[in-house]
C-alpha positions, 0 to 999 in steps of 0.5 A: 735436475735429472738432465744435469745429473746425466750430463755430469756423468757423460762429462766425467766418463769423457774426461777419464778417457781423455786425460789418459789419452792426453798424457800418453798419446796413441801409444799409451792407447795401443799398449793399453790393448796390446797385454796378454790375455791372461791379464785382462782376465785377472783384471776381471776376476778382481773387479767381479770378486770385489763386487761380490765381496760388497754384496756379501757385506750388504746381505750380512747387514740385511740379515742382521735386521731380520730381512730377507732378500734372494742372492741375486737380487741382493747382488743387483741392489748392491751393483745398483747402489754401487752406480749411484755412488760412482755416478753422483757428485760425492757420491751422495746418490749412493745414500739415497739409493741404498735406503731406496732399495732397502725399502724395496725388500721391506725394510722400514726407513729406520732399518734402512738408514742403519744399514746404509750408516753401518755400511759407511762405518765399515768402509771408515773402519778399514780406511782408518786402519788401512791407510796408517798401515799402508803408510808405515809399511813404506815408512822404511823405504824411499818409494814415498815422500816422508811428508805424504806418508806422515799426512796419510798416517795422521789423516788415517789416525785422525779419521779413527779417532773422530769415529771413537769420539762420535761413538763415545760422545753419542749421548752427548751429542743427541742431547745437543741436537735436540736441546734447546740450543741445537739446530732442532730448536733454532730452525723452524722446519725441523722445530715443527718436526721436533717429535718425528725427527726425536722418534725416527732418530730413536728407530735408527739408533735402536736399529743399529744396536741390533747390528752392534750387538752381532757376535765376534764372528759376525763383525769379523766376517763383516770387516773382512769382506769390506777390507777384501772389497777395497782391496780388490778394488784397489788392487786393480791398478796394482795388477795393471801396473805390474802387468805393464812392467812398472812394479810399484808396492802395493801399499804404495797403490793402496795409500795413493789411491785412498787419498787422492780419490777421496780428495778427487771427490771435492771437484764435484764430478762423478767418480772424481772424474779428471781430477782423480786421474790427474791427482794418481798421474802426479803422485805416480810420476816419480816411480813410473813412466808417463806412457805406462801411467796413462795406459794403466789410467785407462785400463783402470777406469774401464776396469773400476768405473765404465764396467762397474756403471754398465753392470749398475745399469743392467741391474738398475733396469733388472730391479725395475722389470722384476718391480714392474712384474710384481706390480702387475701380478698383485693387480691381476689380469682382470683388474689390469 
């Protein structure tokens, strides 16, 4: 299983590198590394800022549940979790990694799950608001076809509506889930563990309520850190295009990435390898030359994928080393 995961990551990395070169040839490769020095510094600043905002959001959730974690350890956990999201099909590994690392700082399973769920809810809230707003900003311009603009707007509004429905219907859903016709009673494996599951769900809901009882200032800061995290990450492509003299509205770049990257997750490749690149190339084609698109995609993948994966690997290694040293300290020199 681990070999299959490593192979998928390798394939995704290779495909993400091949697609831009295939689109633009050697000229695109040379153009990518012929920008002014300040352009690469701006990209690095955006990437680092996005990392910092994600770590801040995670720290706020951790602190709200009364847990404690050092600044650098929290930053490393954030990068390691982001690595798991990028390196697994559909990002499914990110949820497991988040819970695993939260357990490492003393969180219960319920607390760890609540933190992971709250993190995803904040992301969903941002996209549910940002996508319709971006579409509305473009509704009066000719940069985007009405079909795509309306589709993104309806998709964002639909996601926001789904979130509201889930919140309002949480009690009926819970009653159905554990009711006589729900999945608990229909599946023997779950039925035998009904009380354990009920207790776990109740604990998660209790921890989630603790998070939900935060002050308005807390929610404003948590949502602001989420928004800045994604705006910085999605702003990298816009900045690259601008440095290549391909001026595209930021709202368009945000909208295209929000739609294409999430659709590309269904390809089953880590980080939507290949599918995301081809999707962005196709949607940007009416506004940007092929060479500029190829150069931009190559730099974009280096900044948002390769660099993030490298930082994640380093963070995972540091966290493992810290855990190993802590284990040796607890054992003691005589027992070792």
